[in-house]
N, C-alpha and C positions, 0 to 999 in steps of 0.2 A: 872173391869173384862176384858173389851175389851182391855184395855191397857196392861194387863199382857199377854193375848193371842198374841197380836201383837209383844211384846218383845220376847216371846218364839219362834215365827215363824222367826223373824229376826236372833235370835241366831242360830237356826237350819240351816238357809240359809248361814250364815257366816261360820259355821263349814263345810258345804258341799263344799263351795268355796275353803276354805283352804285345804281341803282334796284333791280336784281335782287338785289344783295347785301343790301340793307336789307329784303328781302321777308319775312324771318323775323319781324320785329316792326314795329309801326306807332307813329308818334309821336302822342301824344295832346295834348301841350302844346308849343307852339312854343318855349317858354323852355328846352327841353332843349338847343338849340344853344348857348345861352349857358352852360348848366351843363357841357356837354361841353367847351367851350373852356376854362372855368375848371378842369375836372378835368385836362385835358391840361397846362395851364400849371403846376398844382400838382404833377402827377406829374413834370414836367420838373425842378421844383425839388428833387425827392427825390434825394439823393445818399448814397452810402455814406460815413459819416464816417471809417471806418478800413478799411484794405485787408483783404481776406479771403484770407489766405495759408494754403494747405493744405500741410503738410509731411509727407513720407513718407521713410522711411529703411530700409536693410537692411544687414546685416553678416554676414560669414562668417569664422569664426576657429577656431583649434585650442586645446583646453584640456587640462588634466591629467585631470580627472574630469568626465564629462558630467553625471552625476546631481547632483553638488554644485554645478556651475555653474548648472544649471537651477533648483535651490532658491535660489541666491543672486540670480538674476535675478528670480524671483518675489518675494522679499523686497524687493529694490530697487524693483520696480514698485509694490508696495503702499505702500512708504515715500513715493513720489512721487505718491501718490493716483492711480495708474494701474490698469490691469486687464489680466490675461492672457486673451486670447481664444482662443489655440490653443497646445497643448503636446503634442508627440509625440516619443517616444524609442524607439529600436529598436536591436537588436544582430543582427549577421549573422555566422555562422560561416564563415570563409574556408577554413580547413584543419583537419583532425582526424586523429589517429593513435592507434591502440590498442597499448599495450605490455603483453605478457603477463607477469603476475606469478605466476600459478599456474594449475592446470587450471580453476578456477572463478572467477577474478577477473582483471581487466585494469586497467591505468592508461590512461585516456583523456586525451590532451593535445589541447586545442582552442585555436585562434587565432581570435579574433573582434574585430570593430570595432564601436564604439558611436557613434551619431549622434543628434542631436536637432534639432527645428525648433520655434521659438516665434514667436508673433505677439502683440505687446503694444500697448496704447494708453497713452500718457503725455501729460501736459499739454504743449502745444507750447512753452511758455516754458522747460520743463525738458528739452527733447529733447537739447540739446548735453551737458548734465550726465549724462544717462542714457547716451548713446553713449560718452562718455569713461569712465564707470565700468565699463561692460560690456567695453570694449576692454581694460581693465586686468585683467579676469578671465582672459583667455586668454594662451597662450604667445606667439602672434603672430596678426595679423589677415590673413586671406587677401584679403578685399575689404570695402570700406566705402563706402556711397553714401547721399546725401541729396538729395532733390528738393523744390523749392518751386514750387507752382502757384498763380497768382493767380486767384482765383474772384470778384473784385470785380465784374466786369461781369455774370457769371452771376447773382450775388446781386442786383445792381441790377435786372436784367431781370426776375427772379422777383418782386421787390418791386413794380415798376411794373405788371406784368401782374396781380398780386393786387389792387393798389389799383384798377385800372380795372374789374376784374370785380366787386369789392366795391361800387363806385359804381353799376355797372349793376344789380346786384341790389337796391340801395337804391332806385334810381329805379323799378325794376319793382314794388317793394312800395308805393311812394307813388303809383303810377299814371302816372308820367311816361312810362314805356315799357311797352308791353303786348306781351309775347312770346306769339305764337300757339301755338307748339309746347311742351307741358309737358316733353317730353323734353329740349328745349334748356335749360330752366331747371335740370333735374337735371344735365345735362352741365356746365353752367356752375358749379354748386355743387361738383360732384366735381372739376372742374378747379381750383377755388379751394383745395380740400383738398390736392390734389397739389402746388400751388404752395407751400402752407404747409409740407408735409412736405419738399419740396426745400430750402426755405430753412433748415429746422431741420437737415437733413443737412449743408448747407454750414457752418452754425454749429458743429455737432458736429465736423466734419472740421477746422475751424479751431482749435477749442479743444483737441482731442486728436489727436496725431500717431500714425500707425500705423507700427510698427517690426517688420520681419521679421528674425529671427535664425536662423542655422544654424551649429551648432558640432559638433565631433567630437574624438575623442581617438585616441591611438596604439593599435595592436592590442594586445589583452590576451591573455596566456597563462593558461589555466585548466586545472588538473589535478584529476582526480577518479577515485577507485577505484570501479569498478562491477563487477557480475556479468558473467561471460562469457556472451554470448548465442549462442555457437556450440554446438549440441547434440552435435556429434561429439567434443568434448573431454571430455565427461562419461562416462568409462569406469571400470570396477572395477579394482582391483589384479590383478596376474598370478595370485597364488595363488588368489584368489577365482574368477577366470575359469577356472583349471585345474580346480578342484573342480567348478565348474558344468559344464565340458566332460565330465568323467568321469561326472557324474550324468546328463547328457544322453545319453552313450553307453550306459550301463546301461539307461536308459529306452528307447532305440531297440532294443537287443538284446531286451529283454523284449517289446516290441511285435512284433518279428520272430518270436519264438517263439510268441507268441499267434496271429499270422497263419498260421504253419505248422500249428499245432494245429487251426485252423479248416479247413485243407485236408488233413487226415489221410486222408480217403477217396480223394482224387485221388492223393496220394502212394502209398498202398497199392496202388491200381490200376496206377499206373505201375510199381511194383516187380514186381507180378505179371506184367505184360506183358513186362518185361525178362527175368524168370526163364523164362517160357515160350519166349521167343525163343532164349535160350541153350540150353535143353534141346532144342528142335527142331533147332537147328543142329548139336548134338553127335550126335544120332541119325542125321541125314541130311546128312553132310558133303558128299556128291557133288552134291546139289541146290543150285542157285544161286537165291538169292532175288532 
């Protein structure tokens, strides 16, 4: 008895939930149930005829010349009807030393390394050929990796959802379903667009594989003769410096004489005081000052 009461309560709850879920729209024609059943059966018959395999790969390797290898990879990608989506190359100075050649010039010796990163898209059926050709461009391969992800179920789910939404919009246009909230119609159409974009993204990922490449070369030594940037080394020869010192000494002497000439009154007064003191001391030797 208790089991029958529990089943009856669960049935009533399920009926109320379904009624509340369908509150956003109302059925105008009872034939929609048959249409919905037919749509579900036709959607179930929709299958992906071929697997949707998304291939990605990456490789790290050492080369003789980074710039030449980057150009070769770009040409190979174009030859295979692919596209380079990212290319970055940079050099970093690890050590540097200046060797003095003369007072005004030095030889700068620098050791720097050069690396590059590239991201390319190539047709998936040519991925193996591309990876093999690129690996032969390097001295040796540090790492090489390829992943394959099956997107068949995701693609099928997107297609089925898009078909169901398309049928609902068609029924709304013919009046079989009346959606009360206009925002719900707009959301449904936007969701259909998102589904189409996602399907196209999967198709594009299946048709073109993304390959990430990272390559580098041995450290390069570069020598260049540059001007000495130390101001203290820029001095005149000894003879010129001696003549300038004598000239500066004569200039200081003349300035001193001119300074004394400006003080002639004080000098004369001092001489007069000194003479008067000597005369007074001579006349009165017994007096103590």
